[in-house]
C-alpha positions as CSV (number, residue, x, y, z in Angstrom):
1,M,-6.9,-6.0,-27.2
2,T,-3.4,-4.9,-28.2
3,A,-1.4,-6.3,-31.1
4,T,0.7,-8.4,-28.7
5,Q,-2.3,-10.0,-27.1
6,E,-3.6,-13.2,-28.7
7,K,-7.3,-13.9,-28.7
8,K,-8.0,-16.2,-25.7
9,I,-10.5,-19.0,-25.8
10,F,-11.8,-20.1,-22.5
11,T,-13.5,-23.4,-21.3
12,Y,-16.3,-22.8,-18.9
13,E,-14.0,-24.1,-16.1
14,E,-11.2,-21.7,-17.0
15,A,-13.6,-18.7,-17.1
16,A,-15.2,-19.7,-13.8
17,A,-11.8,-20.1,-12.2
18,L,-10.8,-16.6,-13.3
19,L,-14.0,-15.0,-12.2
20,P,-13.0,-14.4,-8.5
21,E,-10.1,-12.3,-9.7
22,V,-12.3,-10.4,-12.2
23,R,-14.9,-9.8,-9.4
24,Q,-12.2,-8.5,-7.1
25,I,-10.7,-6.1,-9.8
26,T,-14.2,-4.9,-10.7
27,A,-15.4,-4.5,-7.1
28,G,-12.4,-2.3,-6.5
29,A,-13.0,-0.2,-9.5
30,V,-16.7,0.2,-8.6
31,A,-15.8,1.3,-5.1
32,A,-13.3,3.8,-6.4
33,V,-15.9,5.2,-8.8
34,D,-18.5,5.3,-6.0
35,E,-16.1,7.4,-3.9
36,L,-16.1,10.0,-6.7
37,S,-19.9,10.3,-6.8
38,T,-21.5,13.1,-4.9
39,D,-25.1,13.8,-3.9
40,D,-24.5,17.5,-4.3
41,E,-25.6,18.4,-7.9
42,D,-23.4,21.6,-7.7
43,E,-20.2,19.6,-7.4
44,A,-18.8,18.2,-10.6
45,V,-17.5,14.6,-10.7
46,D,-13.8,14.4,-11.3
47,V,-14.0,13.2,-14.9
48,A,-10.2,12.6,-15.2
49,A,-10.3,10.4,-12.1
50,F,-13.3,8.5,-13.4
51,N,-11.6,7.9,-16.7
52,R,-8.4,6.8,-15.0
53,I,-10.3,4.3,-12.9
54,I,-12.2,2.9,-15.8
55,G,-9.0,2.8,-17.9
56,E,-7.1,0.9,-15.3
57,W,-10.0,-1.6,-14.9
58,A,-10.2,-2.1,-18.6
59,E,-6.5,-2.7,-18.9
60,Q,-6.5,-5.3,-16.1
61,I,-9.4,-7.1,-17.7
62,L,-7.9,-7.1,-21.2
63,D,-4.6,-8.3,-19.8
64,L,-6.5,-11.5,-18.7
65,G,-7.6,-12.1,-22.3
66,I,-11.3,-11.1,-21.5
67,E,-13.3,-8.9,-23.8
68,I,-15.1,-5.8,-22.4
69,K,-18.6,-5.2,-23.7
70,G,-19.6,-2.3,-21.5
71,L,-19.1,-0.8,-18.1
72,W,-18.6,-3.7,-15.7
73,L,-19.8,-6.1,-18.5
74,I,-17.4,-8.7,-19.8
75,D,-17.4,-11.7,-22.1
76,F,-15.2,-14.8,-22.0
77,D,-14.8,-16.2,-25.6
78,S,-15.7,-19.9,-25.6
79,G,-14.9,-20.5,-29.3
80,S,-18.6,-20.8,-30.1
81,G,-19.9,-17.7,-28.3
82,Y,-19.4,-15.9,-25.0
83,Y,-19.8,-16.7,-21.3
84,C,-21.2,-13.3,-20.2
85,W,-20.8,-11.7,-16.8
86,Q,-21.9,-8.3,-15.4
87,Y,-21.0,-6.9,-12.0
88,P,-22.3,-7.7,-9.4
89,E,-23.5,-11.2,-10.5
90,P,-22.2,-13.8,-8.1
91,S,-21.1,-16.3,-10.7
92,L,-20.7,-17.0,-14.4
93,Q,-24.3,-17.8,-15.3
94,H,-25.0,-16.6,-18.8
95,F,-24.1,-17.4,-22.4
96,H,-24.8,-15.7,-25.8
97,G,-23.7,-16.3,-29.4
98,Y,-21.3,-14.2,-31.4
99,E,-24.1,-12.5,-33.3
100,E,-26.3,-11.8,-30.2
101,G,-25.6,-9.4,-27.5
102,F,-26.4,-8.9,-23.8
103,G,-30.1,-8.8,-24.4
104,A,-30.1,-12.3,-26.0
105,R,-28.0,-14.0,-23.3
106,V,-29.4,-17.2,-21.8
107,K,-29.0,-18.7,-18.4
108,L,-26.6,-21.6,-18.2
109,Q,-28.0,-24.8,-16.7
């Protein structure tokens, strides 16, 4: 988060409404990274291109006020914890507190 970006608090409805855009951004980045992958162990992956794709993905996600917790893993701050989403989950289905991480997330009812 840059100094000019304010911390954003999301209701579940706001986070769920933003998820289709997040899924589209993430799916595009995943596809671009997949194109870099090779089955030939002798060929090196273009690390600069990989880093550029990940950097562009991260910038777009951060611009939406969403926190990045890992590769293709994001959290929407709810003010009392995080709505947690990881690609390719179909919808926003999990929550965890501020002190817990991905491993402690619980399914929303």
